[in-house]
VOGU-3710 file (C-alpha; in Angstrom, 3 decimals, decimal comma):
1> mqysktqwgi> 51,282/50,842/63,524  54,716/49,295/63,452  55,951/46,301/65,398  59,359/45,017/66,343  60,381/41,490/66,959  62,180/40,883/70,286  63,137/37,931/72,415  59,926/38,466/74,310  57,912/38,366/71,141  56,469/41,026/68,889
11> vrqgdmrrlr> 56,334/44,446/70,620  55,017/47,737/69,378  57,775/50,285/68,728  56,272/52,877/71,145  56,371/50,377/73,919  59,925/49,581/72,920  61,007/53,172/73,388  59,368/53,326/76,783  61,080/50,109/77,751  64,479/51,568/76,810
21> wfgvfisflv> 63,866/54,783/78,755  62,813/52,734/81,728  66,035/50,774/81,479  68,047/53,962/81,329  66,198/55,316/84,389  66,770/52,134/86,361  70,453/52,208/85,411  70,670/55,848/86,503  69,097/54,995/89,838  71,522/52,153/90,330
31> ivvllrifsy> 74,456/54,437/89,569  73,160/57,102/91,956  72,731/54,558/94,741  76,200/53,131/94,115  77,723/56,625/94,133  75,888/57,457/97,351  77,091/54,271/98,953  80,611/54,982/97,747  80,327/58,524/99,160  79,220/57,264/102,587
41> qvwnrepwng> 81,759/54,487/102,734  84,786/56,202/101,182  84,557/59,936/100,643  82,446/61,013/103,661  82,855/58,058/105,958  84,186/59,959/109,004  80,885/61,258/110,402  79,276/57,853/110,052  82,280/56,150/111,586  82,057/58,600/114,451
51> laqkqyqrlv> 78,347/57,932/114,900  78,996/54,210/114,952  81,892/54,568/117,364  79,745/56,552/119,777  77,572/53,488/120,134  80,460/51,362/121,415  83,303/53,811/122,278  83,749/56,871/124,538  86,579/59,432/124,452  87,632/60,338/128,016
61> kliaergtiy> 89,704/63,429/128,830  92,664/62,719/131,049  93,096/65,919/133,095  96,707/66,998/133,742  97,670/67,807/137,303  98,715/71,420/137,766  102,205/71,897/139,182  102,757/72,517/142,905  104,153/75,810/144,200  106,655/75,514/147,079
71> drnmqilamd> 108,390/78,051/149,269  112,172/78,051/149,679  111,946/75,291/152,325  109,671/73,017/150,248  106,552/74,028/152,150  103,574/73,644/149,835  101,899/76,980/149,100  99,547/75,865/146,300  98,710/72,366/145,042  96,180/70,480/142,954
81> apvfsiavnt> 93,523/68,248/144,522  90,817/66,130/142,885  87,247/67,346/143,178  83,865/65,988/142,119  80,833/67,964/140,945  77,301/66,936/140,025  75,700/67,653/136,665  72,507/66,498/134,914  72,005/65,359/131,353  68,302/66,170/131,059
91> kkikdidaas> 67,931/63,966/127,950  68,746/60,887/129,981  66,604/61,607/133,067  63,833/58,990/133,175  62,156/59,975/136,450  62,523/63,679/137,243  60,697/63,395/140,575  62,869/60,544/141,824  66,065/62,281/140,707  64,963/65,559/142,325
101> eflaktlggt> 64,160/63,919/145,668  67,514/62,112/145,671  69,357/65,387/144,971  67,522/67,049/147,837  68,285/64,170/150,204  71,971/64,063/149,266  72,843/67,713/148,664  70,246/69,491/150,770  67,552/71,841/149,648  64,104/70,932/148,382
111> gesyrkmisg> 63,058/68,501/145,685  60,874/71,189/144,121  63,865/73,472/143,521  65,814/70,692/141,778  62,674/69,732/139,817  62,370/73,276/138,454  66,068/73,334/137,636  65,917/70,126/135,613  62,471/70,504/133,952  63,099/74,169/133,163
121> dsngsfiwiq> 65,708/73,222/130,593  63,427/72,794/127,588  66,296/72,165/125,149  67,459/69,076/127,014  71,139/69,573/127,725  73,955/69,292/130,268  73,490/71,551/133,315  75,499/71,914/136,513  73,760/71,149/139,812  76,559/71,690/142,388
131> keiteeqkqk> 80,314/72,202/142,217  82,692/70,555/144,676  80,659/67,904/146,498  82,047/66,009/149,479  83,557/62,551/149,328  80,540/61,138/151,139  78,136/62,750/148,683  80,161/61,436/145,765  79,932/57,872/147,080  76,130/58,128/147,406
141> fleknipgli> 75,800/59,187/143,757  78,117/56,408/142,567  76,204/53,783/144,622  72,745/54,984/143,436  73,811/55,430/139,800  70,658/57,237/138,671  70,614/57,666/134,843  71,189/61,310/133,936  72,887/62,297/137,200  76,592/62,591/136,388
151> pvqgrkrehp> 79,442/62,888/138,950  82,095/64,885/137,057  85,704/64,641/138,180  87,849/67,741/138,019  90,675/69,435/139,865  90,852/72,442/142,161  93,630/74,501/143,729  94,332/73,994/147,422  96,285/76,381/149,623  97,483/74,613/152,798
161> fdqlgiqvlg> 98,171/77,963/154,495  94,773/79,399/153,503  95,029/82,922/152,020  98,718/83,399/152,909  100,403/85,225/150,025  97,419/84,652/147,749  98,037/87,948/145,901  101,535/86,736/144,956  100,479/83,161/144,191  97,274/83,991/142,308
171> itdsrhvgvg> 94,258/81,688/141,842  92,736/79,554/139,100  89,390/80,060/137,352  86,642/77,540/136,558  88,736/76,240/133,625  91,691/75,696/135,973  93,648/78,490/134,259  95,821/80,814/136,309  94,407/84,237/137,232  96,697/86,778/138,846
181> gieqsldeil> 100,096/86,317/140,453  102,445/83,455/139,648  99,549/81,234/138,596  98,920/83,643/135,700  102,462/84,656/134,766  103,754/81,065/134,706  100,504/79,370/133,675  102,111/77,534/130,728  104,711/75,964/133,029  102,235/75,002/135,739
191> rgedgwavfq> 99,256/73,694/133,756  100,839/70,788/131,852  98,933/69,153/128,967  95,685/67,148/129,118  95,565/63,707/127,542  92,769/61,349/126,403  91,830/57,678/126,376  89,267/55,617/124,407  86,970/53,425/126,517  84,799/50,660/125,077
201> kdgtnrdfvs> 81,086/50,340/125,955  79,228/47,094/126,478  75,578/46,406/125,872  74,574/47,902/129,224  76,451/51,173/128,442  79,255/50,452/130,960  82,797/51,612/130,211  85,859/49,382/130,255  89,457/49,748/129,106  90,520/48,038/125,918
211> ldypvkksrn> 94,175/47,551/125,033  93,249/47,814/121,338  92,334/51,480/121,626  94,841/54,355/121,693  95,729/56,423/124,758  97,458/59,787/125,015  98,797/60,231/128,531  98,462/63,589/130,197  101,601/65,522/131,000  101,482/66,992/134,484
221> gdhllltldq> 102,655/70,552/134,992  106,047/71,471/136,341  106,536/72,558/139,938  107,874/75,909/141,105  110,274/76,565/143,964  109,945/80,174/145,145  112,334/82,387/147,114  109,495/83,154/149,569  109,744/81,935/153,145  106,386/80,789/154,537
231> vyqtvieeel> 107,397/81,501/158,147  108,533/85,071/157,421  105,460/85,532/155,242  103,251/84,512/158,170  105,015/86,745/160,698  104,920/89,876/158,509  101,319/89,349/157,438  100,211/89,021/161,058  101,986/92,197/162,137  100,927/94,152/159,061
241> ragvkqhrak> 97,285/93,073/159,428  97,343/94,136/163,090  98,902/97,466/162,072  96,290/98,130/159,415  93,552/97,466/162,002  95,207/99,573/164,754  95,811/102,591/162,496  92,539/102,171/160,604  94,362/102,107/157,280  92,688/101,356/153,981
251> sgcavlmdph> 95,356/98,741/153,190  98,983/97,838/153,782  101,827/96,109/151,991  105,334/94,891/152,781  108,411/93,472/151,056  111,212/91,489/152,746  114,267/91,146/150,507  117,752/89,717/150,693  119,896/92,747/149,726  122,813/90,611/148,525
261> tgeilsmisv> 120,909/88,285/146,207  117,727/90,149/145,244  115,571/87,247/146,525  112,098/88,208/147,694  111,665/86,480/151,047  108,215/87,872/151,696  105,659/89,925/149,770  102,469/90,893/151,615  99,226/92,683/150,802  96,413/93,179/153,312
271> vqdkgsmddn> 93,184/95,195/153,197  90,939/96,479/155,889  88,485/93,749/156,923  84,969/94,982/156,159  83,165/91,761/157,015  81,645/91,247/153,543  83,083/90,982/150,083  81,519/91,954/146,738  83,322/91,836/143,379  85,066/95,159/143,936
281> efqsmmmnrp> 86,217/94,131/147,391  87,499/90,820/146,021  89,472/92,612/143,333  90,926/94,952/145,937  91,834/92,033/148,171  93,580/90,229/145,243  95,635/93,266/144,255  99,372/92,595/144,701  100,117/96,021/146,174  103,923/95,830/146,445
291> vqldfepgst> 104,049/95,397/142,686  100,862/97,022/141,375  100,312/100,040/143,656  102,314/103,218/143,080  102,405/106,107/145,538  104,475/109,140/146,396  107,287/107,860/148,646  107,673/110,984/150,753  110,693/111,228/153,034  111,931/107,683/152,376
301> fkivtaaaal> 113,055/109,113/149,023  115,503/111,390/150,814  117,839/108,387/150,829  118,190/108,760/147,023  118,908/112,491/147,226  121,444/111,957/150,003  123,108/109,151/147,978  123,406/111,445/144,933  124,877/114,282/147,027  127,448/112,106/148,749
311> eahvvgansl> 128,398/110,337/145,520  128,839/113,656/143,664  130,711/115,146/146,656  128,321/118,113/146,640  128,018/117,922/150,421  129,402/115,647/153,115  127,663/113,942/155,940  128,726/116,711/158,331  128,289/119,653/155,970  126,087/122,389/157,475
321> ihcengvyki> 122,922/123,463/155,630  120,821/126,480/156,616  117,257/125,237/157,092  115,598/128,644/157,165  113,938/128,176/160,565  111,256/125,957/159,063  110,022/128,117/156,148  111,702/128,231/152,721  110,433/130,118/149,664  111,435/128,897/146,228
331> aghtirdhde> 110,069/129,767/142,778  106,958/131,389/144,253  106,167/128,411/146,482  106,717/127,741/150,196  108,272/124,606/151,637  107,809/123,939/155,349  109,342/121,482/157,826  106,541/119,514/159,458  108,239/118,750/162,773  110,194/121,665/164,238
341> ahelltmrqi> 112,018/124,675/162,886  115,809/124,405/162,508  118,425/126,922/161,581  121,615/124,965/160,847  121,708/121,188/160,388  124,331/118,811/159,055  123,262/116,585/156,222  123,299/113,705/158,703  120,839/115,602/160,915  118,715/116,554/157,917
351> ieyssnigia> 118,078/112,856/157,283  117,677/112,109/161,004  115,095/114,867/161,569  113,660/114,479/158,033  113,996/118,160/157,096  112,249/118,915/153,813  113,943/122,290/153,554  117,432/120,862/154,166  117,067/118,100/151,554  115,443/120,521/149,071
361> kigkklgkki> 118,485/122,755/149,331  120,732/119,731/148,781  118,685/118,871/145,703  119,140/122,444/144,454  122,907/122,168/144,971  122,958/118,884/143,076  121,063/120,228/140,101  118,224/118,536/138,263  120,429/116,559/135,844  122,483/114,747/138,499
371> lyktiqnfgf> 119,416/114,092/140,674  117,427/112,793/137,680  120,220/110,487/136,561  120,655/109,082/140,095  116,919/108,413/140,385  117,009/106,583/137,061  120,062/104,561/138,112  118,278/103,409/141,237  115,539/101,934/139,026  112,742/104,388/139,537
381> gsrtdiglpg> 110,499/105,048/136,528  111,144/101,529/135,206  109,597/98,147/136,004  111,780/95,699/137,876  110,571/92,866/135,551  110,068/90,564/138,483  107,649/88,569/136,370  104,416/89,271/138,237  101,304/90,591/136,451  100,322/94,265/136,494
391> etagilwply> 103,657/95,685/137,651  103,749/99,473/137,759  106,753/101,493/136,644  105,759/104,401/138,854  106,028/107,970/137,577  109,262/109,803/136,849  108,592/112,845/134,708  111,079/113,548/131,878  113,760/116,075/132,728  112,240/118,777/130,477
401> hwsdfstati> 109,197/118,800/132,799  111,320/119,645/135,843  111,321/123,149/137,310  113,306/124,549/140,196  110,328/123,917/142,478  109,706/120,322/141,240  113,416/119,562/141,679  113,110/120,672/145,299  109,977/118,622/145,984  111,213/115,498/144,204
411> afgqgistsa> 114,252/115,674/146,480  111,987/114,839/149,399  109,740/112,421/147,521  106,887/114,577/146,261  106,040/114,734/142,567  107,313/111,240/141,884  105,666/107,860/142,439  107,072/104,435/143,133  106,118/100,960/144,311  107,106/99,223/147,525
421> lqlaemvsav> 109,162/96,756/145,449  111,162/99,623/143,884  111,833/101,037/147,335  113,093/97,648/148,495  115,355/97,465/145,419  116,749/100,897/146,168  117,382/100,265/149,881  119,021/96,946/149,023  121,576/98,789/146,877  122,504/100,908/149,906
431> anggtllkpw> 122,644/97,864/152,191  124,767/95,695/149,906  127,438/98,288/149,125  126,015/100,135/146,126  124,922/97,484/143,606  121,419/97,459/142,123  120,092/93,912/141,882  117,055/92,625/139,985  114,413/91,336/142,427  113,387/87,721/141,772
441> ivsaildseg> 110,828/85,384/143,270  111,111/82,069/141,354  114,118/80,057/142,426  113,747/76,925/140,281  111,485/74,955/137,985  111,177/71,242/138,850  109,616/68,464/136,781  106,966/66,087/138,183  109,706/63,765/139,504  111,447/66,589/141,374
451> nvkktydtev> 114,347/66,986/138,968  115,646/70,488/138,474  114,882/71,731/134,976  115,953/75,325/135,409  117,369/77,497/138,172  117,492/81,245/138,616  120,215/83,312/140,227  121,210/86,796/141,255  121,267/89,299/138,411  123,317/92,467/138,805
461> irrviseeta> 121,872/95,443/136,990  124,542/98,089/137,652  126,547/99,847/140,323  124,723/102,993/141,440  126,947/104,323/144,233  130,389/103,497/145,569  130,952/101,235/148,559  132,213/104,274/150,493  128,976/106,187/149,815  126,896/103,149/150,740
471> aelrqilegv> 128,781/102,672/153,994  128,329/106,338/154,940  124,611/106,138/154,125  124,257/103,063/156,340  125,702/104,958/159,251  123,405/107,943/158,598  120,334/105,674/158,394  121,317/103,913/161,625  121,405/107,386/163,182  117,785/107,908/162,081
481> vldgngneaa> 116,792/105,019/164,362  119,201/105,827/167,190  118,892/109,621/167,325  116,236/110,700/164,841  112,526/110,344/164,198  112,781/106,614/163,395  113,405/105,614/167,041  110,203/103,519/167,178  111,786/101,125/164,697  114,515/100,328/167,222
491> vegvrvagkt> 114,990/96,793/168,530  116,902/95,972/171,634  120,087/94,082/170,824  119,838/94,614/167,041  121,365/97,491/165,109  118,573/98,749/162,835  118,908/101,375/160,092  116,124/102,991/158,101  114,029/105,982/157,150  110,464/107,073/157,831
501> gtaqkslpgf> 108,108/108,471/155,210  104,776/110,324/155,332  103,452/111,423/151,947  100,369/113,413/151,082  97,990/111,747/148,655  95,931/112,928/145,723  92,753/111,123/144,720  90,896/110,900/141,381  88,603/113,917/140,843  90,421/116,041/143,445
511> kgyvpgvyvs> 92,856/118,766/142,416  96,033/118,707/144,479  96,504/116,759/147,703  93,570/115,670/149,821  93,760/117,048/153,401  94,234/114,342/155,999  94,934/111,530/153,508  98,470/110,080/153,636  100,660/107,143/152,732  102,938/106,205/155,644
521> sfvgfwpaet> 106,025/104,058/155,308  109,259/102,851/156,816  112,156/101,377/154,845  115,147/99,829/156,540  117,552/96,985/157,036  119,315/95,069/159,765  121,848/94,404/161,223  123,021/97,906/160,307  126,722/96,972/160,260  126,217/93,757/158,275
531> pkyvlvivld> 122,832/94,015/156,503  121,064/90,761/155,833  117,407/91,802/155,505  115,711/94,759/153,831  112,121/95,419/154,877  109,637/97,933/153,484  106,385/98,635/155,333  103,655/100,783/153,690  100,276/101,839/155,090  97,740/103,359/152,711
541> eprylywgar> 95,520/106,061/154,225  96,026/105,382/157,966  93,501/107,386/160,020  95,129/107,020/163,453  98,733/108,128/164,132  99,318/108,475/160,386  102,965/109,595/160,622  105,319/106,917/159,300  107,400/107,279/162,473  104,348/106,408/164,612
551> saapifskvv> 102,638/103,795/162,456  104,913/101,992/159,945  108,073/102,184/162,095  106,549/100,250/165,080  105,375/97,521/162,708  108,893/97,253/161,326  110,205/96,909/164,883  107,786/94,118/165,759  108,697/92,170/162,638  112,409/92,482/163,341
561> rriegfpssy> 111,959/91,319/166,966  110,010/88,271/165,896  112,414/87,274/163,107  115,414/87,803/165,368  113,607/85,736/167,983  113,857/82,635/165,811  116,733/80,236/166,542  119,908/81,387/164,826  120,100/77,978/163,119  116,891/78,742/161,211
571> rtqqsreann> 118,146/82,133/160,019  121,513/80,687/159,026  119,681/78,020/157,001  117,794/80,742/155,108  120,968/82,690/154,310  122,492/79,643/152,659  119,412/78,431/150,853  120,311/79,908/147,442  123,751/78,294/147,539  122,264/74,858/148,271
581> lkessfvfts> 120,172/74,731/145,088  122,748/72,592/143,322  121,134/69,213/143,874  119,564/67,472/140,882  116,334/66,533/142,667  114,244/67,155/145,764  112,317/64,851/148,021  108,718/66,057/148,072  107,051/66,217/151,450  103,435/66,792/152,432
591> ahteaiefpv> 102,335/70,209/153,606  102,440/71,085/157,283  98,963/72,485/157,642  98,730/72,506/161,414  98,498/75,840/163,178  101,861/77,341/164,121  102,332/79,986/166,784  105,142/82,457/166,367  105,900/83,992/169,777  107,192/87,519/170,082
601> qqshpesqti> 110,620/87,230/171,647  113,099/89,786/172,774  116,278/89,526/170,767  119,629/89,749/172,395  123,146/90,288/171,053  124,001/86,578/171,069  121,172/85,851/168,631  121,977/88,535/166,094  121,879/87,416/162,486  125,282/86,720/160,977
611> spyyipklig> 125,464/87,994/157,421  127,409/85,753/155,009  128,706/88,873/153,202  130,256/90,999/155,961  132,758/90,622/158,782  130,687/90,412/161,979  131,396/92,139/165,273  133,676/89,806/167,234  134,792/92,093/170,072  133,564/90,776/173,417
621> lslrealhrl> 133,323/87,150/172,258  135,487/84,344/173,468  138,290/83,406/171,107  136,614/80,071/170,458  133,277/81,668/169,496  135,004/84,250/167,309  136,973/81,558/165,453  133,806/79,551/164,974  131,990/82,485/163,414  134,879/83,234/161,062
631> avleveatve> 135,078/79,548/160,094  131,391/79,555/159,136  132,106/82,511/156,871  135,252/80,779/155,503  137,471/83,645/156,662  140,972/82,851/157,942  142,069/84,260/161,280  145,352/85,322/162,898  145,362/85,518/166,690  147,387/87,459/169,228
641> gsgivvsqfp> 146,896/86,492/172,874  144,071/84,425/174,330  140,786/84,802/176,169  138,272/87,493/175,059  138,549/89,382/171,727  139,309/93,041/172,474  140,251/94,233/168,974  139,674/93,068/165,393  140,795/94,032/161,939  139,104/94,434/159,478
651> kpgtkiiegm> 136,392/96,226/161,457  132,814/94,955/161,617  130,831/95,559/158,428  133,809/95,118/156,089  132,721/93,266/152,987  134,162/89,759/152,784  136,417/89,047/149,784  138,105/85,819/148,795  141,325/85,141/150,698  140,563/87,700/153,422
661> scnlqcqir> 142,160/87,201/156,839  140,924/88,680/160,137  143,353/89,633/162,885  142,088/89,106/166,459  143,723/90,523/169,555  142,644/88,857/172,785  143,112/89,320/176,519  142,298/87,188/179,545  139,751/88,945/181,768
//
């Protein structure tokens, strides 16, 4: 046995080897511990820092306020409002029975139901108890401060005018993200950006602000100023809802448009009230029908065929067409006139009496190529790109699909589909002198301080017909109301022009058209000589008096009477609204949520709307009143005589151009 001499004395060599290995092992352990400590404190310190911070810090989300949506007169249509909800952190509940009884006492219900809700969560997590509690309930929870019961602050969307225009505005979901309408299409502009703040905790787990901790402020969403008019929206929705009920229609929609700017003043969707609402009914109610629903336009489409014929000089307004005594055979098919049999009619009378045979013959004279090109030019078969979700382009079959028979039926609005918005766009081109304008509904984007960030304006797409053709069409369409089947759209004291439509309807799973199922409509504008408003009324599947002349036309008339019954100062303000959007900021006002009654008033000539784009009728007015009206329009005047205006040049309805002068001849009566 060998021995070694060490500082501790004489040690056997075997023990010496074990001592060395032990030293190596201890050194290894020390190195491992040091590396582990270095790893925790340097390499992988973040999780441990976070765990430590949770004990004395709390990250709080600062929720951004969603932008407000205003109508053209700064009436609030949609706005954000704070809301509290109650949730439970089951891990922190100390006394389930006490918490359950307090929930029952404060929110209603039974303690047993809340007890099952809380104790049934075996994983121990965050569960919602009730969304949107009242202010009084919130105060009770804050005063009681039961551990585990958490009042959670959030935001919800308020609509001061209830469901008015909700299909256009859209809604927000549980995450406060836009769903449908403008809320969806402009969600990025409206929603803003959430921020955060770090709060410090004390020994009793209470939060307080510390200036030493960082804060990222939330950025509130931008506001939107729409072209919609809340008053007009209310009037049209009331009349349309009453019409849907009266005629037992499945639904109805309407569009009110400024034909000279393309601004949408009102866009309405209503459905038949069934008293209850499941998911399918809710989706149907939220459908923005003027944009998303396409249908065969029927006789309202005869306006397009007439425009093409007049523009191409194929026929004139007084050209005679043989209407075959009500029965016309073409390409192995039979076309019939629904009203009464006619032999010879002028083109003007064909539109007034809505003769399918007469307009089919005009379509045949035109030829498929000219008719197809005119339909395209009026915007059919293409989306308007108004910027609202789910817009339909309608159906316009390619030219190679057209036959002689389909050309004839398309001429009177069968075999083609369109939306109410596209019809409004088309009629506006006739009303404004032949120019197709892009419809638009957002007027401006404003920041949270009310400063204008971006404005939108009229966008001309193209000229589709000449001013002469448009003027002739306006006279023909006024004749439809005065002498034709659109007489129920007439309004005393207001010159109304328009066209009725009654289209058969096909349904999924049914070959051809379903007997007794129709889409009824009326499209028109007023005043006929100086158009300022275009209105489209559509009823889907009316069961009582389904003809457009008997259902949609009377609704049109009621709307016109009520709008013309407003003080002229209000209507003048609306006509100039777009031109006044030059200010750099707006003063925000609170919503007027009180109930407003809109009486039905008879309009009279003195209250007729003055269009800012046409020379008005001045004959019969005093010289002073005539000069005042011309001054408002910034048109110079030359005067011969005094007293009452007996003659004027240019004539009423002439489009105003810069530097124009109007000659007035007057006599004393």
